[in-house]
C-alpha positions as CSV (number, residue, x, y, z in Angstrom):
1,M,-23.6,12.5,-45.0
2,L,-25.0,12.7,-41.3
3,K,-23.0,15.0,-39.1
4,L,-23.5,13.3,-36.1
5,P,-23.4,9.4,-34.9
6,L,-26.2,7.4,-36.3
7,S,-27.3,6.6,-32.8
8,E,-27.9,10.1,-32.0
9,L,-30.3,10.6,-35.3
10,T,-33.8,11.7,-34.0
11,N,-37.2,11.1,-35.9
12,D,-37.6,14.8,-36.1
13,G,-34.0,14.5,-38.0
14,I,-35.2,11.6,-40.0
15,E,-38.2,13.2,-41.4
16,R,-36.2,16.5,-42.3
17,I,-34.0,14.0,-44.6
18,R,-37.4,12.8,-46.0
19,E,-38.7,16.2,-46.5
20,A,-35.3,17.3,-48.3
21,L,-35.2,14.3,-50.6
22,E,-38.5,15.2,-51.6
23,R,-37.9,18.8,-52.3
24,C,-34.8,17.5,-54.4
25,L,-37.3,15.1,-56.2
26,K,-39.7,17.6,-57.4
27,A,-36.8,19.9,-58.4
28,A,-34.8,17.3,-60.1
29,Q,-34.3,17.7,-64.0
30,S,-32.9,14.5,-65.3
31,Q,-34.5,10.8,-65.1
32,D,-31.4,9.7,-63.7
33,D,-31.6,11.9,-60.9
34,K,-35.0,11.2,-60.3
35,L,-34.5,7.6,-60.0
36,L,-31.7,7.9,-57.8
37,L,-33.8,10.3,-55.4
38,Q,-36.7,8.2,-55.5
39,Q,-34.0,5.2,-54.1
40,D,-33.3,7.2,-51.5
41,L,-36.6,8.0,-50.6
42,K,-37.2,4.4,-50.2
43,Q,-34.6,4.0,-48.1
44,I,-35.7,6.1,-45.1
45,P,-37.4,3.0,-43.3
46,D,-34.0,1.5,-43.4
47,L,-32.5,4.3,-42.3
48,R,-34.9,4.5,-39.1
49,R,-34.0,0.5,-38.7
50,A,-30.2,1.3,-38.7
51,R,-30.6,4.2,-36.1
52,D,-32.7,1.8,-34.0
53,R,-29.8,-0.7,-34.4
54,A,-27.0,1.9,-33.7
55,R,-29.4,3.0,-30.6
56,R,-29.5,-0.6,-29.1
57,A,-25.4,-1.3,-29.7
58,M,-25.2,2.0,-27.9
59,D,-27.1,1.1,-25.0
60,D,-25.5,-2.7,-25.0
61,F,-22.0,-1.2,-25.0
62,A,-23.1,1.6,-22.0
63,A,-24.7,-1.6,-20.3
64,A,-21.5,-3.5,-20.4
65,K,-19.1,-0.6,-19.1
66,R,-21.7,-0.3,-16.2
67,A,-21.1,-3.7,-15.4
68,A,-17.7,-4.2,-15.9
69,Q,-16.5,-1.0,-13.7
70,P,-16.9,-2.7,-10.5
71,R,-15.2,-5.6,-11.4
72,L,-12.3,-3.5,-13.1
73,E,-12.1,-1.3,-9.6
74,R,-11.5,-4.6,-7.7
75,L,-9.0,-5.9,-10.2
76,A,-7.1,-2.5,-10.0
77,A,-7.4,-2.3,-6.0
78,S,-6.0,-6.2,-5.8
79,L,-3.2,-5.6,-8.2
80,D,-2.1,-2.6,-6.2
81,A,-2.3,-4.4,-2.8
82,M,-0.1,-7.4,-4.0
83,A,3.6,-7.3,-3.3
84,A,5.8,-8.1,-6.5
85,T,6.9,-11.5,-5.0
86,P,7.0,-14.6,-7.1
87,A,4.3,-16.3,-4.8
88,N,2.0,-13.6,-6.2
89,R,3.1,-13.7,-10.3
90,T,0.0,-16.6,-10.8
91,A,-2.4,-14.2,-9.4
92,V,-1.0,-11.3,-11.7
93,N,-1.3,-13.2,-14.4
94,D,-4.9,-14.4,-13.7
95,A,-5.6,-10.6,-13.2
96,E,-4.0,-9.9,-16.6
97,A,-5.9,-12.6,-18.4
98,N,-9.3,-11.6,-16.8
99,L,-8.5,-7.9,-18.0
100,S,-7.6,-9.0,-21.3
101,A,-11.0,-10.8,-21.7
102,M,-13.0,-7.7,-20.3
103,F,-11.0,-5.6,-22.8
104,F,-11.9,-8.0,-25.7
105,E,-15.8,-7.9,-24.9
106,L,-15.9,-4.1,-24.3
107,E,-13.9,-3.6,-27.7
108,Q,-16.0,-5.8,-29.6
109,K,-19.2,-3.7,-28.3
110,R,-17.3,-0.5,-28.7
111,L,-16.8,-1.4,-32.2
112,Y,-20.2,-2.6,-33.1
113,A,-21.5,0.6,-31.5
114,Q,-19.3,2.9,-33.9
115,V,-17.6,4.5,-31.0
116,K,-14.7,6.1,-32.0
117,T,-12.8,6.9,-28.7
118,P,-10.3,4.2,-27.5
119,L,-11.1,2.6,-23.9
120,T,-8.1,3.8,-22.7
121,E,-9.7,7.6,-23.0
122,D,-13.3,7.1,-22.9
123,F,-13.7,4.4,-19.9
124,P,-11.3,5.5,-16.8
125,P,-11.9,2.2,-14.7
126,Y,-10.3,0.3,-17.7
127,R,-7.6,2.9,-17.9
128,E,-7.0,2.5,-14.0
129,A,-6.7,-1.3,-14.1
130,M,-4.4,-1.4,-17.0
131,A,-2.2,1.5,-14.8
132,A,-2.2,-0.8,-12.0
133,L,-1.0,-3.8,-14.1
134,M,1.6,-1.7,-15.6
135,R,2.8,-0.7,-12.1
136,K,3.1,-4.5,-11.1
137,D,5.4,-5.1,-14.3
138,E,7.4,-2.2,-13.3
139,A,7.8,-3.6,-9.7
140,Y,8.4,-7.1,-11.0
141,A,11.0,-5.6,-13.5
142,E,13.0,-3.8,-10.6
143,E,13.0,-6.8,-8.4
144,A,14.0,-8.8,-11.3
145,R,16.9,-6.9,-12.1
146,K,17.9,-6.8,-8.2
147,E,17.7,-10.7,-8.3
148,L,19.4,-11.1,-11.3
149,L,22.3,-8.3,-10.5
150,A,23.1,-10.4,-7.4
151,R,23.7,-13.8,-9.6
152,A,25.4,-12.2,-12.9
153,E,29.0,-11.8,-12.2
154,D,29.0,-15.0,-10.8
155,A,27.5,-16.6,-13.7
156,F,29.9,-14.7,-16.0
157,E,32.7,-16.3,-14.1
158,R,31.2,-19.6,-14.8
159,H,30.6,-19.2,-18.6
160,R,33.4,-16.9,-19.9
161,A,34.9,-19.1,-22.5
162,Q,31.3,-19.6,-23.9
163,F,30.9,-16.1,-23.7
164,D,34.0,-15.0,-25.8
165,R,33.1,-17.6,-28.3
166,L,29.9,-15.7,-29.4
167,A,32.3,-13.1,-30.4
168,L,29.8,-10.1,-29.6
169,P,30.4,-6.3,-30.5
170,L,33.0,-5.1,-28.0
171,D,31.2,-1.9,-27.5
172,A,27.7,-3.6,-27.1
173,Q,29.2,-6.0,-24.4
174,D,28.7,-3.8,-21.5
175,S,25.8,-1.5,-23.1
176,A,22.7,-1.7,-21.0
177,I,19.5,-3.2,-22.3
178,I,16.7,-0.9,-22.1
179,L,13.4,-2.3,-21.1
180,E,11.0,-0.1,-22.9
181,G,7.2,0.2,-22.3
182,I,7.5,-0.1,-18.8
183,G,5.3,1.6,-16.0
184,V,1.6,3.5,-16.3
185,N,0.5,3.8,-20.1
186,A,3.3,1.8,-20.8
187,T,5.9,5.0,-21.5
188,K,8.5,4.6,-19.2
189,S,11.9,3.0,-20.3
190,V,14.2,1.8,-17.8
191,R,18.3,0.6,-17.8
192,W,18.1,-3.1,-17.1
193,L,21.1,-5.5,-17.2
194,T,24.0,-5.2,-19.6
195,L,24.3,-7.3,-22.4
196,R,27.3,-9.3,-20.8
197,Q,25.3,-10.0,-17.7
198,W,22.2,-10.9,-19.6
199,I,23.9,-13.4,-21.6
200,S,25.9,-15.0,-19.0
201,L,22.5,-15.6,-17.1
202,V,21.2,-16.9,-20.2
203,L,24.0,-19.4,-20.5
204,D,23.6,-20.1,-16.8
205,N,19.9,-21.3,-17.3
206,H,19.5,-25.1,-16.9
207,A,17.0,-24.7,-19.5
208,T,19.1,-23.2,-21.9
209,T,21.4,-25.6,-24.0
210,A,23.0,-22.9,-26.6
211,V,23.4,-19.4,-27.2
212,N,24.0,-18.6,-30.8
213,V,24.7,-15.3,-32.7
214,P,23.4,-15.7,-36.4
215,A,25.3,-14.1,-39.1
216,G,24.3,-11.3,-41.7
217,A,23.7,-8.5,-38.9
218,A,23.8,-5.0,-40.1
219,D,26.2,-2.1,-38.5
220,G,24.6,-1.4,-34.8
221,A,22.7,-4.5,-34.9
222,F,22.9,-8.3,-34.0
223,A,20.6,-11.2,-33.0
224,I,20.7,-13.5,-30.3
225,E,19.5,-16.9,-30.4
226,V,18.5,-19.1,-27.1
227,V,18.1,-22.6,-27.8
228,R,15.8,-24.3,-24.9
229,P,14.7,-27.6,-25.8
230,G,11.2,-28.3,-24.5
231,Y,10.3,-24.4,-24.1
232,G,10.9,-23.2,-27.7
233,N,13.7,-21.4,-28.8
234,A,14.0,-17.8,-28.5
235,E,15.3,-14.8,-30.9
236,F,16.3,-11.4,-29.9
237,R,17.0,-8.7,-31.9
238,F,19.0,-5.3,-30.7
239,H,20.3,-2.3,-32.1
240,E,22.7,0.1,-30.6
241,D,21.5,3.5,-29.4
242,G,24.8,5.2,-28.1
243,R,25.4,3.5,-25.0
244,D,22.3,1.5,-25.1
245,L,20.9,-1.4,-26.7
246,L,17.2,-1.5,-27.3
247,L,15.3,-4.4,-28.6
248,S,13.7,-4.1,-31.8
249,D,12.7,-7.7,-32.8
250,I,11.6,-10.8,-30.9
251,G,10.8,-14.5,-32.2
252,E,10.1,-17.9,-31.0
253,D,11.0,-20.9,-33.0
254,G,12.6,-19.1,-35.8
255,R,9.8,-16.2,-36.4
256,L,11.4,-13.1,-35.7
257,A,8.9,-9.9,-36.4
258,A,9.2,-6.6,-35.0
259,I,7.9,-5.3,-31.6
260,G,4.8,-3.2,-33.0
261,T,2.2,-3.1,-29.8
262,P,2.4,-2.6,-26.1
263,E,1.3,-6.1,-25.7
264,E,4.2,-7.1,-28.0
265,R,6.5,-5.1,-25.9
266,R,5.4,-6.6,-22.8
267,R,5.8,-9.9,-23.8
268,A,9.2,-9.1,-25.2
269,N,10.2,-7.6,-21.8
270,R,8.8,-10.7,-20.1
271,L,10.7,-13.0,-22.6
272,L,14.2,-11.6,-22.0
273,L,13.5,-12.1,-18.3
274,E,12.5,-15.5,-18.4
275,V,15.5,-16.8,-20.6
276,A,17.6,-15.1,-17.9
277,R,16.1,-16.7,-15.1
278,S,16.9,-20.4,-13.7
279,A,14.6,-23.0,-14.7
280,R,15.0,-25.0,-11.3
């Protein structure tokens, strides 16, 4: 068993392995041991070729990082320079798509090179670009909160009867929805709208034709289904945490699943916002 990465194995190291196998072969007592060691010795050329492949993969990974670094630096600077306005939303989405494409390419090369350290720890330019994207998400979340709060009370008055028919848990109606995974490194959580404010805005959205509360929820947990013809239905499962509500599961078109990754958490937060904003 090698104590170091295969790409770092030297010719001298391979020669020492061969010599050790030959010593073991001379000292072997049983025919089975001799046959096994003879097979190992025959694989020394394979070990050398595997080492060469590992070195090429490492070189390829290093070259990919060098090529990606200026692109990632420009992307981070561009994101930080953008104001969190609706006019810039498409540009931010494009930047996120480019970052995802670069991550996919680098991640494939990292895995092929058998580098165990994740890109977020091993490659500062990627980490900094992701942090810039998280900062922009945080800024958009705050701008959206201000915009939606200004409309929420009027929306509630317009849809009070529909809201009451949902028969939501009384202690949850004015609990704050917590947006998790916001900000740099996706570690920040912020109090957002209350459940009452959010559902009132969802009901006020011209893309929404119905809001349902499916039966069968457990204590402290319940689901909200938003029916949006032409956009795809969305379902959210919340659970109560004191006076707050945490979003634990999300689904579209009937497929409700737990939120497990930072990417899924960001998509969930965006869907919460999307269904509350008017489609006009």
